[in-house]
N, C-alpha and C positions, 0 to 999 in steps of 0.2 A: 504494500500499500504506499502511495506516495505522501510524504509529509505535507499536510495541508499548510503550515505555517511557510514552507519553502516553495511554494508553487510559483511558477513564471510561466511565461508563452512557450518557452522551450519544450515542456512537457506534453503539451497539445500537438505542437508542432510535430515531434518525433512521432507521435502515435499516428498523426495525419499522414506522414510521409511514408509509413508502413501500409497504407491502404489506397496509396495514388497508383493506378495502373500504369498511367503515363503522366505527363504534365497537364492534359486535359480531361481525364478519366479517374474517377473517384469511385470506389467501391463504398458508398454511403452506409449501406445496411450493415456491412462487416465493421465499418469504422464505429457507427453508434453503439452496437452491440457491444464491442470490445473497449469503449471508451471508459478510462478508469483514472482521470486526473484527479477528481474529487470522489469518487466511490465508483461501485459496479453498476452497470445498467441492469434494470430489471426489464423484462418483455412481457407484453400482453399483445392481445389482438382486438380489432375492432370489425365488426362485420357489417358492410354495407353493400346492399342489393346483392347478397348471396356471395360476396367476394371478401375474403379477409385481407386487412391491412395490418400490419405491425405496429406496435406501440413501443416506444423506447423511452423509458422513465430512469432519469438520472438527474444529479445536478451538473449540466453540461456548462453552464456558466454561473458564476455566483458574485453577487455585489458584495461579499465578505472581503475575498480576497484579491478581487481584482476591482478596484476603485475606479469609477468612469471619471471621465476628464472634467474638471471643474466647469469647461465651457457649456456642459450639458445641463447645468442645474437652473434651468428654466420650468416653472411650474405651469402645466396644462392638464386640463382634466381627460382622464382616459389613456394618459400615455405609458408606453412601455419603457423599461430601463435601458440604457444604452448598450449594456452589457448584451442585450439579445440581438441588436442587428451586428454587434461586433464579432460574435461568434459566427454568424452566418457568413459574414463579409470575408472573415479571414478563411474559413472553410471552404466556400464555394466561389470565389474570384480572385482575381489577381490585381495588382496594381494597375491604374488607368482604365479599369473595365467601368463600364455604367452600371450604377446602382439606382434603383426607383423605388419611391414609395407614393403609391395613389392617394393616400389618406395622410398627409404630412404631419398634421398637427403641429407640436412645437419645433419640428425639424430634426429629431432624434436621428434618424436614419441618415440625412444629408450629411450632419455633422458628422457623425462617426464615419461614414463614407469618406468625407475629405481628411479627418485625422489619419486615416488608412491609406491616403493617396489614391482613392477611387474618384471618378467623376460621378456627379448625382443630379438626379432629377426629383423633385419634389412637388406633388401636386396636392391642391387641398381647394375646396370650393370657397373657404372662408379666407379673406384676406390677410386675417392676422395671423396666419399660418407663417407667410413671407415676412410681415412684420417681425415676429419673433425669431425666425431661423437665419433669414439672409444677412443681418448684420454680423452675426457670430461666424461668417465665412469671409469676414474682412477686418481683421483685428487692429482697431486704431491705437495709436500710443495713448497711455493714460495723461500726460500731461496736454496732450491736445484736447481729451474730452474735458478736462478742467478748465482749460482756457476758453473753451467754448461755452460751457455753463455760466462762466463768469460773464460773459458777452450776452447773454440772454436777457431781454430787459424784463423786469418783474414789476407789475402793476397792482400795488397792495390794495387797491379798491376794486379789483375785477372780482366777479361772482361768476358762478356756472347759470346756464341759463334754465337749469333745473335744481330745486333742492338737493344739495349735497351735505346738508350740516350735520345729518346723521352719521356721517363718515369721517368728515374733515375739520379742522380748526379752521376759522376763517383766514387766518393768514396761509395755512396750507393750501386751502382751496385757491386763494388768489395766486399762489406759485405754481400750482397745476394747471390753471386756466391761462396763465401767462404763457407757461411753457407748450400747453394745446394750440394757442393761438400761433406762437411762433414756428412750431413745426408744421401746422397746416400752411402758413403763408409761404414757407420754404417749399413745401411740396408743390403747391399750386402754381409757383414760379417756376418750378422745376430746378431750384437750386439747392435742394435737400442734397447734402452728400453724406459720405459714409459715417462721419462723427454725428450728424444730426440722426441718421438711421440707428446709430447705436443708442444713443440717448432716448430715442423713442420706445425702443426695444427695452431698455431697461425700465424707464418710467413705466411703461405699459405693464411689465412685471410686478412692479412695486405699487400700484394702485391700492390694493387690499390685502391685507393679512391679519395675522395673529400675532404679530411681535411689532417691537418698536422699530424694526428693519423695514417697515411699510409706512406709506403715506397717511393710512387710515388708522382710526381707532380699532381695538380688537374687534375681530368679525371671523368668517371662516376661512380656512385655508387659501393661498391665494390663486388655486386652480379653480375657483368659480367664485362670482359675485353675488350675494344675497340681494334682494330687492330692497329698496329703501323703508319699504314697513317694517320687514324683518329685521334689518338691522336696528330701526328703533326700538323694537322688542327687545333686542340683544341689549342695547344700552340701559335700557330699563331694568332689565333681569340682574345685570352686572352692576349696575349702579356707576356707569361711567359715562364720561363727555370725552369728546375728541379733543386731544391736546395737540400743540404744535408739533410738527415734524417738519426737519429741514430738508427739502426735497433734494436739494444739491448735494447735501453730505451723503444722503441715502443713495443716490444715484451712483455717487464716487465708490461707496461701501461696496454695493453690488457688485460695480465693474471690479472693482480689486478681488472679490471673490470669484467671478468668473474666470478672471485672467490667473488666479493663484498658481494653478498646478499646469500651466500650458508652459511647456519647453520652446526652445526657439525653433526646433523641428515641427513642433504641432503649428505655432505660428506660420511657418513657411507652407507646410500644407495645406491649411486652412485658407491662406490667401491665395496659394496658386489654385487649390481645386475649387474655390471661391469663383474665380474669374470664368471657370467652366461650367458652374452650376446653372442650372435653369430651373425655375419657378413657375408653375401653372396654377391657375384658379379655374379649374374646369370640372365637368362632371367626369368622373374616373372612367365611365363608359365610352368617353368620346375625347380621345387625347390625339387629335391627329398631328400634331407638333412633335410627337415622338416617332422617329423613324421605325418602320417594321424591322423586326429582328435586329434590334440593337441592344437591347437590354439584358446583360449577363444575370442579373439577380434582382428580383423584387423582394423586399422586406416591408411589411405592413400590418397595421391591426385596425381592421375596418370599424364603422360604428357599429354598435351591438343593437338592435332594434331601437326602443326608446328611451334607452337608458340615461344618455345624455341630451340635455335640452339646451341648443345653441344659445337662442336669446337670453334664457335665464342665466346661464352661466358666463355670457360674455358682454352683457348690455353695458356695463363701465367701460371695459376697454374698447369696445366698439365706438361709445360716446367721444373718449378720449382721442382716438384716431380718426373722429369725423367720417366713420363708418355707419351706414344706415343697417342697423342688426336686423330689422324686420324685412329689408329686401335680402339679406343674405339668407335669412330663415326660410325665405319662400323658395330659395334654390336647393335648400337642403331637404332631402326627402325622409320623413320620420317614419320609420319602419317599425309598425306595431305588432306584425305577426311573421312568423317564420317564413310562409309563403312569400309575403312582400320582400322581405330580406333576401331569400334565395333568389327571387326575380332579379332584383336590381344585381346581387353578387354575380350572377350568372353572365350578365352583360359586363360586368368588370372583368370576370374571368377571359372571356372572349377578347377582351381588348388585351388583356396581359398576355394571351397566346400569340395575338399578332406582333406584340412589340419585343416578346423574348425571341432571343436569337437560339439556335438549335444547341443543345447542351447546356440551355440556361435553365435557371431556378427560380421557383416562387416559394417564399416562406410566409405563410398566412396565419397569423396568430388568431385563434378564435377564444375570447374570454367565456367565463362562466356565467350562464344568462339564467337568471330567475332561480338562484340559489341551487345551480345545477340541474334543474328538471329539463332543461333545452340542452341537449349534446349537439353542439354546432358543427363538431367535425364531421358527424354523420349525414349534415347537410353540405359541408363544403367539399367533401371528396367527390360527390356524384358532380357537383358543380365544375370542379377542376377537370375530371375526367371527360365531361360533355365537351369541355372547350378544347379538348385535344391533349391535355397535358398527362403522364403518368404520375400517380401518386406513389411516393417513395415511403410513406407511413408518418405516423404522429408523433412528435416529440413533447414529452411532458417533463418540464424542467421544474426541479424542487429547489426551493429556496431553504425552507425551514422545515426539518424532520420533526415529527411528532407521533406519540405513541398511536393514536388513533386517527384515521383518515378514511375517507371515500373519494376516489378520483373517477368520477364519470361510471361508477358501478364496479371500479377495482378497488376490492378491500385488500390490505395488506398492512399490517402493523409497523412495516419498514418504511411506508410511503409517506410523504407530506402532504400539506394541503395548501401551501403558499406557491401557487405554480403559474408558469406559463405554459400555454397549450399551444403547438404550432403544426400546422398541416403542411407538409413539405412536397412539392410537385416538381417534376423535371419535364423539359421539353425535350424529346427524342431527338438524336441526331439522325 
């Protein structure tokens, strides 16, 4: 057994080399069965339409031993950890390959791709995705950010056009509105540069949260914004009133944290790959901008039925960025049944098959829906097969081991409950 306190990338790379048939072919099934960097792989099966597909259960990546880059520390609702795309990018692609995420969210996949010197495309129907991701592919100098913040005029008499007094001290609100107006003017005039975009990204991430590191009084974690009515109730319950927060200091502090673990190589890779990065705001079923048979690997986590409510979660971020959240919501299909979800995802898979090159891969994460009553792998597998892919199986990545658990009907005292579940597809050569 490998000492888990001394794990590095060479352990998994050595195992990978043993299962490479040549430079382009990988015996993926044998590799996953024999994977033992963090523990032994457990095997099970899932039956879909009278066909048997393997389930590989192990800790294939871990947030404990492999800390993610600090540049990934941007909160967003329903996002996966960077260790997930890191595993598949290293396993199923090489430098300068094209990596794609049709549901980009906060940009985890495209950021991780750039760190690993892969080209990236990120698509999301919401423009917030590009706002949160693109600036981290072009890292400004800290002194330039500080200088720009000093140059932004603050009008202490400004107030928002909507009542935000339940979130912000009046002086904080004046700073936020001043910053909002400045960024809007720069964007409208076409003069918004990479430093402005970085400030916009960090400020968007700091609007609300549950510590003094955010602009707001104590509220829910920063991956969602409560309504004004709900925040008023929180304030009454906690007997709290908004205190002044220095927005400039908070932006600088968060910037320092985002950059804290970046090496010179990381910054170089991000900046170089950032120049090649493509951001789309399209329906994932219709991405004509992506060339056919150009993508080596797709890694994504699609929306799961009606779990995430875009308008409720992002109304304040949209306000700050002068985005009409109701217009965006009209473009987002709220899928309340598995049949509706499957119909939409079937279209996504057909488009993925078109853009995936022969020998390319799709790692499709499916979350636990409605307390495990819905097993989305059983729906995703036929969707991929019908599009033309070959299903290589399901990976269940364990993060925490517990004494008792039930993973999609698989009972075993050795299995854990905090998991990622990925259906893996390949486009045959």
